[in-house]
N, C-alpha and C positions, 0 to 999 in steps of 0.2 A: 779298238783299231781292228782293221781287216785282216785277213789271212796275207795280204801281201805286207804290210807292215810287220808281222810277225815275223817274215821270214827276213827282213831288214833288220829287225831286232835282235833275232838269233845271231845274225852275222857280227854283231859286234858285242855279243856275250861270250864269256869262257863257256866251253861246254861242262864244266863242273862248277858251278855256282849253287849256293843253295836253294835258287829261285827255281832253275831249270835244270831238272835232271835227267839223267840217261835213260833211255827207254830202247828194249830190244825189239826188234821187228822180226814176227813170226810170219814165216812166209809159207808153211806147211799147215798151219791150222788156222780155226776162226778167229776172227777178232771179235772178243765179247761186246764190245760197246756197239757193234753194228745192230744188236738186237735188243738194245737200251732203248727205251721212247728217248728220243732227241727232238730239239728244235734247233733249226739252222738259223743264227743270228745275222741280222744285216750286217752289212759291213760296218755301216755307221756306229753300231754300238758293240760291235764284237771287238773286245781290245785284245791284245796279244796274249796268247793262250800258251799254256805250257806244253812241253813236247807230247804229251799224250795225245793232243790234237791233230799231230800228224802222223800219216803213215811211212816216215822216213826217220833215219836215224837223227839225234839231237845234232850231231858234228855237221854243221851247215859249212858248204864251201862259199867263203866272201864273194869272190867274183860271180859266183851264181846269185847270190842274194842281190847284188849290185845289178845285175842283169835284170832281175826280177822286177827291181822298182823300175827300171828303164822302160821295160816292154810291157808292164800291167799284170803280169802273170798272177793268177791267184790259185791258191790251193783249197782244198776241201777242207771245212771246219765243221765237224759233227758236235752239236751240243743239245741240251735237253728241250722236249716240247712237243714234238712229233715222233711217232713210232716208227717212223721210216727215214732214212738216210738220205740227204740230198746235200747238193755241193753248197758252197755257200751263198747266203744272199738269195736262195730260192724257196724262201719260206715268209708267209706273211705274219708270223707271230712277233709282236715287238718284244726283243730280249735284249737285256745287258749284261755283259760277261765282264766279271772281274777277274784279274789273275793273281797268284802268289806274289809277283813282286809287287803289285799296286798295295797288296794289303800289308807286306812287310816294311815297304818303305815309310809308311806312317809312323811305325813304331809303337803301335798298339798292341796289347798282348790276347785281346779277345775277339772274334770274329764279329760280335754284336757290336762292339765299340765302332767297328768300322762301317758296317753297315749303317750306322746313324747318321754316317756323311752323306749317302746318297740321297737325292730329291725324291726318289719313289717311296723312300722308307719312311712311315710317318712316327707320331709320338704314342700311337695307342698301345704299344707293346710295355716291356719293363727293360730297364738299363740298369748298369751296375752305378749309376748315380742315382738310384732311388732308393733309399733303405728302409722305408716304412712298409713293410708286410709285404716283403717282395721274395725274400728267403734266396735272395742272391742269385735269383734266376735272371737270365737275359733273354727275353723272348721279341721277336721283331714282328712288323706288320708291312702291308703294302697298301699306299693310297690312303692311310689312315682309316681303313676298314676292319681294324681290329685283328689282334693275334689268333683269334678263333679262326679266321676267314683265309689264313694264309698256311699254304702246306710246304714244310721243310723236308727234302729229300737227302739221303746220302747215296751217291753215285746212283741216281735215278729212281730209288725205292726208298720206302718207307724206314723208319728207325724210331726207337723208343723215346717217347716225350719224357718230359717231367711230372710226375705224379700231382705236385702242389700246385702246380699253375696249369695243367693240362695244355702244355705248349711245348715246342722244342727249345731245350735250352743251349743256346748258342755258346756258352761258356764250357760246354764239354767238349767243345772240337778245339783240338791241336792247331794252330793257326800255320804252323811250319809243315804240317801235311797236307794243306789244301792247294790243291792245282789250280782251281778256279772255282769261282761261285757264278752260277747262271741265274738269271731272275727274270722271269716270264712273266710279263705284268698287263696281262689280258685275262687272266681267269685260264683254269686248265682242269675244272670237274669233269669234262667229258673225258679226257686220258686218265686222270690221276684219282677222282674221286672226290667226295663231296666237300672236304674243306679247302680244296684250292680255287675259293671264290674271286679272291683278288689275285691271286697269282700263284707262283710255284717259286721256290727258293731251292736250288739243287746243287748240292756242295760236292764238288769232285774231288776225290782225294786222290794221292799219288799213289800209285799202284806198279807192280812189275819192275821194280828197280833191281839194277845190278852192281851198284855202288854203294857207298856208306857217306853219312853226314852227319856232324855235330856241330849245333849252332847254340851260342850264348848270347842272351842278351839281359840288359840292366838299363833301370831308368830311375829318375828322381824328379822332383819338382824344385824350382829354384827357390822355395821355402825350406828344402829340405826335407820334406815327408812326401807321401805318397809313392815310396819306394817300390819298383818292381824288379823281379828278376824270371828269368825264364831259360831252362836249359832242354833243348831237344835234338832228337837224332834217330837216324833210321838206319837199316841195312839190308841190303838185298842180296840174294843168291840165284842166280840160274843153275840148273842142273839138267841132265841129258842132253845136252848140246843144246840148250834153250829151249827146251820142250815144257820146262816146268820153270817155276819160279816161287820163291818164298821171300816174303817182304816183312820185315817187324819194324815197328816205329813207336816211340814213346816219348813223354815230355813231362816236365813237372814246371808249374808256374805258381810264383806268388806275387800278390799285390796287395799292398798295405793299404787300408782305407784312410780317409782324411776326415780328422775332426771338423765339426762345424765352427768351433769358436776359434779357427786358425785363419777364417777368411773373412776379413772385416764386413765385406756385402752380406755375409749370410747371418750376421749377429750383430746385435738383438734382432729376435723376429719380430715384424709387426703382423699382428695376429688378425688383421681384416682390411676392408674397405674403411676410411676417414670419410665420415658424414660432414658435408659442408658445415662449418662454423667448429668444427671438432678437431682434435688433435691425436697425433699416431697412439695407439695403444699396443704396448709391446707385450709379447710372453704370454702365461697363461692366468687366468684369474685364481687360480688355487695355487696356494704356494705352499711351501714345506711345512712352515708355522701353522698354516689351517686357517680356514674362516669359520666361524660360528654365528651363525645368522640366527636372529631372535625376530620377535615381532618389532623390537625396537632399533636394533643396531645391528651392525655386519662387524664381528669382533675379530680382532687379529690378536693373539697372545703377544705380549711384549718379552715372555720367560722368565718374568718374576712375579707371575701372579696376576699382573694388571693386563688392560688391553687396550687398543686404540681402534679407531674406524678404519675400514679396508678403504685403501686408496689405491692410485696407479702406481705408487711406490713398492707397493706389497706385491705386485705382479712376478711372476716367477718366470725368469728367462731359461726358456730350456733349451736354446741355442747352445748355452755352454755345455750341454750334456750329451749331445747327439753327434752320431756320424753323419758326415756330409756325404760319403761314398763308402761302398761294402769293402770289405776286406776278403780277398779270396785266394785259395790256395787250390790248384786243380793237378791232378795226376791223370795221364793218359794213357794206353798201351792198346796198341793194334797188330793185328796180324792178317796176313794175306796171302792166298797161294792158289796155284792153279797148275793144271796138266794138260797138255794138249795129247790125248790119245789117240787122236786123229782128227779128220776137218769136220767129223761128225759129232764128237765127243770131247767136250774140255770140262771136266769137273773143276769147280771151285770153291772156296771158302773165304769168307771175311769175319773178321770178330774185331769189334770196337768196345772199349771199357774206359770208363772214367771214374774217378773218384773226387768230388769238389767238396770242399769245407768254404763256409762263409760264414762270416759274424759282423754284426752290426751294433750299435749300442742307440738307446733312447733315454730320456730323462726319467725320474723315477716314477712310478705309476701315481695317478692321483686316486683318491678315495671319495667317492660319493654316493654308493649304494649299489645295489643288485640291478641287472637289466636281465628281463626277459629271455630266456625261459626259468631264469632262476626264482625260487619262491622265498628266498631270504629277502629281508627288507630294503625295499629301494630307496630309503634315505635313512640315514643315520643321524636321528633326534635323539641327543643326549636329554634325557629327562632333568627337570630343573631340580629335582629331589636328590638326585645323584650327589653323594658327598663333596665329589671333586669338581662340581659344577658352581664355580662362585660367581655366575651370571645369575643365579636365582631363577631362571626360566628355561622352557624347552630351547635347545639350540640344535640347529642342523649342522652337522658337521660336513666341510669340505677340505681336505688335505693331502697334500703330496707327501708321499712316503720315503723320503730321504733315507731315514733308518734302513730299509731294504737295498737301498744303492740302486745304481742305474741298472734299467732292464738291458740285459744282453741276451741276443737271440743269436744262436750259433746252428747252423743246418750243415750236415752231413748228408751227401747225396751220392748213390751209386747208381751207375747207367750201363748198362750193356746192350749191344745188338750183335747177333749173330747170325749170318746167311751162309746159306750151303746151296749150291745149284751147279746146272750144266747147260753148257752151250754148244750150239755148232750149226753145220749145215745139214739140212733136211735131204733136198735135191731140189734140182732145177732152180736154184736161185734162193728157195725157201729157207729161212733160218729160225732157230727157235734159241730160248733162253726161259729155262724152268728153273725157279728158286723156292727157298723156305727160308722166312726170317723169322726170328723169336727174339723180342725186345722185352728188356725188363728194368725196371727203374723203382727203386727205393729211396725214400727220404725221410732222415729223421732229425726233428727240430727240437730244440729245448730254448725256452725263454726263463732267465732268471730274475727275480724280482717281482714277480706279479702277485706275491701275496695270497694268503688264505683268510677269506673275509669272515669264516666262521670263525677260526682261531683269532682274528683280531677282535672279532666283537667280545669272544672269550677274556680276552686280554682287557679289554676295558669294562668286563664284568656285565655285559648288556647282553639281554635275550628278547627274543620277539615276544609280545604278551600273547598273540596268537599264532603259533609256530605254523609255518607252510601256508600264510597270508603274506605275500610281499607288501600290502599297505599295512601291516600292523605296525603300531606304535613299540617303542623299545622301553624296556623296565630295567633298573639296576639290579641286579643279582649277582654279587661277587661269588657266589658258590659255585657257579658254574666254571670259574677258573681255578679256585683252591681245589676243586675236585679233580681237575685235569691235569695229569703228569705234566710237568715241564713248563705248565704255565705261569706268566708272573703278572699279578694285578698291576695294572698301568692306569695312568691319567692322561686320557685322551688330550688334553690341553697343553702336555708337555713331549718332549722327544719319548719315543719307547727305550727302555733299555737294553744293550745288547742282548741280553737273556730272552727278553720279551720280544725283542726283532726277529732273533733266530727261530723263535716258536711259531711267530705269525706268517714269517715268509715263506715262499714256495716257488719251486721251479717248475715248470710246466713243461712235458715230453708229448710231441705229437708224431704220428705216422702216416705216412703215405706209400702206397704201392700202385704200379702200373703194369700191365703186362699187354705185349703185341704178339699176335701170331698172324703170318700173312703167307698164303699160297699164292704163287704168281706164275703164270705163264704166257709168255708173248712170243708171237710169230709173227714174221714180216718177211716179203719180198718187194724189194724195190723195182723189180723189172718183170712183172706179171707179162703183160703184153707192151706191143709197141702199137701205136695209135695209126690205124689203117689208112692215113692220108696224108699228103705233102707236109713235111717238115711238122709232123706229129711227134711226140715225145713220147714217154712210156707211163705206164700206169703201176703205181705200187699200191699193194694192200699190206695193212696190218691188221691183225686181230689178237684177243688176249682173253684170258679171264682172271678173277681175283678173288679168291676167299679169305676174308679178314674180320679177325674177332680181337675186341679191345676190352679189357676189365680196369677199372680204377675203384681203389677204396682208399679212404681217409678215415683213420681211428684217431681221434682226440685224446688229448690227458683225460682221464675219469674223472679228475677233480674239476677240471674246466668243464667238461660236459654236464656235470651236476650243478653246475653253477656256483660254486662255492669258492671261486677265485675271484681276482677283481681284473682280470684280464679278459680279452675279447671272449664272450660265450661261444660255442661250438658244439655241432653234434654230427653223429657219425653220417658217412656219406660212401655209398657202394653203388656199383653197378656196371654194366656193360653191354654191348651189341656186337652182332655179326652181320656181315653183310657178304652176298655172292654178288659178283658184277662181270658182266661182259663187255668187251668194246670191239669197235670195227672203225678203220680207218681207210679211207682211199684218198689217195693223191695222182691226178692226172696231168701230165703236162699237153695241155691242149695243142699249142704251137711252139717251136722252138726255132730259132736263127731264119723267122719268117719276116716279112716286110710289116713294119711296123708291130712286131712282135718278135723281140729278141728272145722273150721268154713269157709264156701265158700259162701258169699254172693254178688249179682250184684244188681245194682239199676238204674233204668232209669227213668229222668224225663222231661218233655216237656212243652212248654209253648206256646200258641197262643194269640198274642196281636195284636189289632185292635185299631190303632189311628185317631184321626180325621184329623191328619195333616201329616202323612206319609202313611197312608194306614197299611197293614197288615203284621206279621214278625213272623217267628217260631223260638224258641230258643230250644236246647236241652242238655242234659246232661246225661253220662253215667259213672259208676263207677264199680269196682270191689274190693272186701275185701277178703282176702285169709289168713287163720292161718292155716298152715300145723300141727302146734302142738300147745300147749296152750301159750308158751314162745315168739312166734314171729308171727308176722302179716305183711304181705304186703297188699298195698292198692294203686289203681291208678283212676284217674278221668280224663275225656276229656269233654269240654263242650265249648258251644258258648256264646256270648252276643251281645247284640244290645241295641244302646242307641241314643235316639233320642235327637237333641240339647234342653238346656233348654230357658226360655224364654229370658234371656238376651243375650245368643248366636244367637238367631234368631231375636229378635225383637229389642234388645238394642240399643236407640239412640246415636249418636254419641256423646261422651263425652270426656274431656281432663283428661289426668292423667300425672303424672311425672313418666316415666319409668327409672329404673337405668340403665343408660349407659352414653358414653362418646363421644362426638363428634370426628369424626377421624381427621378432619381439625385443632383441638386444638393444639397449639405447643407444650402442655407437653404431648400430645396423639399420635400425628402422628409419632413418633420415636418408639412406642411400637409394631408396625407391622413388626418390621426385616426386611427380604428381601422384603417385599412388600412397602415398606416406602416411596421409590421414585415413585411409582404407586400413592400411595394415595396422597402424595403431589402433583403430576402432576394433578390428577383430581379434586383436591381441587382448584388449580391454573386455572381451566378451568372455574369454578365459579367465579374467581376473589378473592380468598382467598390465603394470604400467608402465609401458615401454619407455617412458621418459626417465625412468631411472632403473630399470631391471638390467641386471647384468648376467650374462649367460656363462655358466660354469663350463659350458662346452667350447669355448673359445671359436677355433674356425676349424674344430672336429667335431661331428654331430654324430652320436652312436645311432648305428644303421643295422637294421637286422637284414641280411640278405638270405637268400635261399633259393634252392631249384623250385621248378614247376611240372609236375609230371603231365598237366594239360598244353605243353609247349606243340606247337607245329611248326613244322621244318620251314626254313628260309627258302624263297625261290629268288632268282635274278636272272640278268641279262646284261651282257657287255659288248660292247662294239668299238672297234678303232678301224682308223683308217690314217694313212699317213703316205709318205713318198721317202725314198733314199736316194741320195746322188752321189755317184762317184765318178767324177769327170776324169776321162782319160787324159785329156790336157793339163791335169795338176795330179801328178802321180801323189801316192799316199795320202789323198784328202778325200774324207767320207763325211757326209752329213746326213741328217734323217730329222724329220718333223713327223710326228704322231699325234692324234687327236683320240682320246680315250673316253669312255662313258661306262658308268657302272649304274645299275638300277637293282635295288633290292627290296622285295616284298615279305610282310611277317617277320621283320627282322627282330631278332633274338637278342634282347638286351634287359638291362634293368633301368629305371628312371632315376636320375641322380637326385640325391637327398634335398638339393637346394631346389630343383625343379618342383618337386612333391610338395615341400613348405612354401615355395613361392606362389603355386596354384591354389592352395590353400588359403594364405593369409592376404593374398590380393583378391581373392574373390574370384578368380577366372574360374576355378573349379573347385568348389567345396567339399567335393566327395572325396578328394586326397585327404582332408583332415582326418578321416578316419585311419591314414596311415600313420597318423604322429600322436604318441602318447606323451605325456607330462608327470612328472611326481606331483602327485595332489597336494603336499604340505608344501612344496618349496615353487611348484611351477616350472622347474627344471626339466628340459627335454630328457625323456627317459629312453624314447628311441622313435627312429622312422622306419617304417619296414618298406624295402624296397626287394621284392622278390622278380625273378627273371618273367618275361613275358614278351609275346609278340607285341612290339610296342608301337610299329608301324613300318615306315619305309626309310630307303636313304636313295639320294640322286647325287652322284658326283660325277666330274669332268673336268679336263684339264688337258694340257698341252705339253708334249716333251719336244724338246730339242737336243739332238746331240750331235756334237761335232768332234771329228779324229782328225789330225795331219800330221804327218811325219816325213821329213825331208831330210835328206843327206846335203849338209851344207859343204863339208870338205871330205876327204876319204877318211879322216877321222873323227870328225863331228856329226852327230845327228842332232835335229831339234823335234821334238813330240810335242804336241798340243792337245788337250782333251777337254772337253768342256761338256756336263750334263745339266741341262735345265730344264726346270718345270713350272709351267706357269697352270696355277687352280683356277678355273674358270667357276665352278660352282660346288658348293657341298651344301646339299638341301637334307634336312632331317627331319621327318616326322614322330612326334614321340608319342603319338596316338594315334589308333586305327580309325582313319577318314577324318583325323584332327589338322591343325595348322602345321605348315611346313615353315621351319626356321633356318635361316641363312646363316650357315656357320664358316662361310669362305671367308679368310681374313680374320678370323675371330679365335680367341682363346679363351678355354674355360680356366679362368684365373684359378677357381679353387683347386683344382687338381693337376694343373699345369699341361694339359695336352691343348694341342692347337692345331690350326688349318692354315698355314701361312700361303699366300697366294703366289708368292716367288721364292724359288729355293734354287741355289746353281751349286755345282763342285766343279772346279776346273784345275786343271795341272800342266804345268809347263816343265819339261825336262830337256837336259842338256847331257849329251854323252861324249866324252871327249877322251877316247881311248879308254884307258882302264878307270878314269874319273867320270863319275857323273855326280849332275845337281837335280834335285826335283824339287819345284815350290809348287805347293796345293793350297788352295783358297777355298773356304765354304762360306755360302751366304745364306741367310734366312731372312725373308721379308717380314716387317713389322705387323704386328696383329693387335685388333682392337678387343679390349677384356670384354667377356659375356659371362652371364650367370646362368647358362642353358637356355634361356627366354628371352633375355634382352640385353642390348649392350649396355654398358657401364658409361654413364653419362655425367654423373654426380660425386666428386670426392674432393674433399677437401685439400689433398695433397696435389692436384692437378695431374695424378698418373692415372689415365685410364687405358693406357696401352704401351704395348713394347715397339722401340724401334728396330730398324733393319739391322742385324749384326753380321760383321764379317769376322773370321778368323783365318790366321795364316799359318802354315807349316812348310818348314824346309828340310831337307835331308840330303847327306852328300854320301855317296858310295865309292869304294876304292877297290878293285881288284889286283891280287897279287899271287902269281902261280894259281894254286889251287884255293887260296884264301879269298874270302869276300867279306869287306869290312863296310859299315854301316853306322852313320851318325846322325843326330836328327834334333831339331826343336820345334815341338809341337805348341801351338798357340803362341806364336813367336813375339807377338805383342802384348801379350798377358791381358788379353781382352776380359773383362768381367762380364758374367752373364747380366742380363738387364733385370731390375728390380721387376717382381712379380707379387702381388699381395695375396699370396696364397696360405699364409699361415704356417709354412714348414719349414723352410729355408730363404725365404726372400727372393726365390726364383723359380724357375721350373724345370725340372730335372729331365723330365721327358723330352724336352724340347732343347736345353742348353748344356745338358749333363757333360757335353764335351769340353766345356768352359770350366768347369768345376773345380778341376786340378790346377788351373792357372797356367802359366809357362811350365815346359817339363822337356826334359831332355832326355835322351836314350843313346845308348852304344851298343852295337852287335858285331858279332865275330862269329862266322861260319867257316869250315872247311871240308873239302870233298876229299874221300880217299878210296 
């Protein structure tokens, strides 16, 4: 909502609520935010902003607010995105503003969970409902361009990111400390630097407070799980007659995870697509009893020395042992201070600290052999001569080690960002802001139950016939166990004894570090000169420089790095870069209050960057904003972007991960290729695989080697937008906007999906990809698919945003508010190879990994405030999507499921104010909507898209008091 609506809103709110806090007005010193890069949001998307957005005290006179509604008076609102301050609705950049009240009324505990509701936020980040190898990190993206192409700022400046994921972890933010979140949705590389390709998310925190607040919140699902709790508070002090201020805030939040077996839709897990004529396959092909494959049979032990042939009944349902959502605990502490020495010098300091713990659980680890770069045997083939081998012939073992227990991953993260600086007036309207930021992040992660492969072989009395050769056969040699302290000789056809399990089990420990140093100088003047013609406006100029250095290191567990465990292999990663940059912006109001030009403003931005890794580059942006009359405004932007590869993309050591994909040669999958099925079967046969009866041990997760590429080139891009904003004077409180946006990326940095690589090979589309696929010679099982980072091609995406806000005072005590954010995706084209074919992914979901591009998304709210009582209804909609395997749409499935339907979800919140108290209660997912089925092989849905539905119906209560 616009500033007009904000004033009316303030008139109906208590001046001492947890969402709207008091701020002092300094009349003798500079306002530091004036020197901070800012974008002025169009009225149609600028919703009610907390008190820092106004230059008047929060205490609002009710009659003045009502008069403002009637007269159409507007206040100035300064937000993020231009380095120059302007009055509201006089900037061409498309911006969305979310306030603290909007966040808190949803009842969520983390900022990332809220942003997932917004149509412009895609599914290419990570959420708290994604438990597999996410380390409890919540990272966002814009327009589905990826988490590496969005820049997250704290109060307009950079902060420490998470070292394990190389993105900003939204779980580290105390949501009760957030004043507003501003989303620039057309790129910001010209003002903020390389990684602002898709846009900027600026989290503005509450500062300069002179009261105190304590807020408590609790929540639970209607099934009695998913408990959450939060306590947060702040205290602010003015001193020296208001010239200085110190504000301290802190919070503690806990959120228990949900087990997958507690949701019937998520368990048992369908392991992949169902070929025509086939039947569903559940779980994993590797059971806890084990499979022992010989030349004549596929044997499963009965536990009494006998065997039966493997069947679907033996498949292991890992859904019983997995977490559906992460468990989180997060503690935050912040300190903020400033002192106005005079109008020329206001020193300030900020400190943010977060300690986060997260844990998640997975099923016991399966054992099938080693994976590159390990030199241990790639297959566990038990010699027929071994005394415990009653089969009498060589048998290759696949076994899930239930004796080691479930794999439990626990992550502890410490993040802090310290900033010191000074701001003030220089002379004749010129202002400055000089700051230095130091950020640091450390992640310590451990995973139990990953097993020591060397010790397991010792326990079985097996050793490589040719040590150091991964293709070596195994021989029975019991002395390697009897000579090792603590080793208990065991029979692989039986369960390990507790002593043997303790000896061969292992808990891995990984460490990540990230460091940021940023020196930043900003100078601006909003009124350098006045245009020398009738109805001319002012020329504003901003300039600045920045010198930034970033370093990142990953130290994997030593045993994991050496390839002696059975978990994902990993190798050391370390590196960094530094960059020196300068920017210049000019904004000229060519006409003001002229005929057919109520306002005509042009803006130009340019940035020069010099990297120690890739040399120099220039980026620019131009925009125009034209209001022929007061009621309508037209705007357009055109800009370029440049992104250098990050540390992981450049220097990442090769590490093993399990990508969501299916082996094309699997008997249950080969039939899903339609007319290409005979070609796939023939190519499998060339490798000695009979696809009519071959069963992949990988189920729906393929071992994939990921890694960096020092030969990468930077990405380049171009973005343009144009749209209009309508604020009719004859309908006070109404604002609407329509925006068309278009992004183009070249030399896009990414890795190809494992499914794409295998499809290209086995369908014969590009057999060169067969070189990236290795199989175990003795079993033909997939050993690994190699998918390193590369400049894979390009991306083009475009769409239309429609935003509407309406606020009307129905009676003297009743106010109705309506808000709607709508996104229509027009195109999403991706080129997976330089000069190659363009694939249309609009309206498609990559069903294997659960990311997708719905054509339609919508988020709407309706609020009714009656005195001290308020009710808010919230609705989210995500359009249906066709399943896609990164090349073609899924067209054949015996289940008939080849797409997901459109999904609605509904939330309701009730608030009540009593004196200094503010109470809130709500129900999320009111109708207990279940996420749609997706045959991804993980949890029967897609957490990246539908994670907000994973908990089911849940309720929350909150109470806050100001004093």
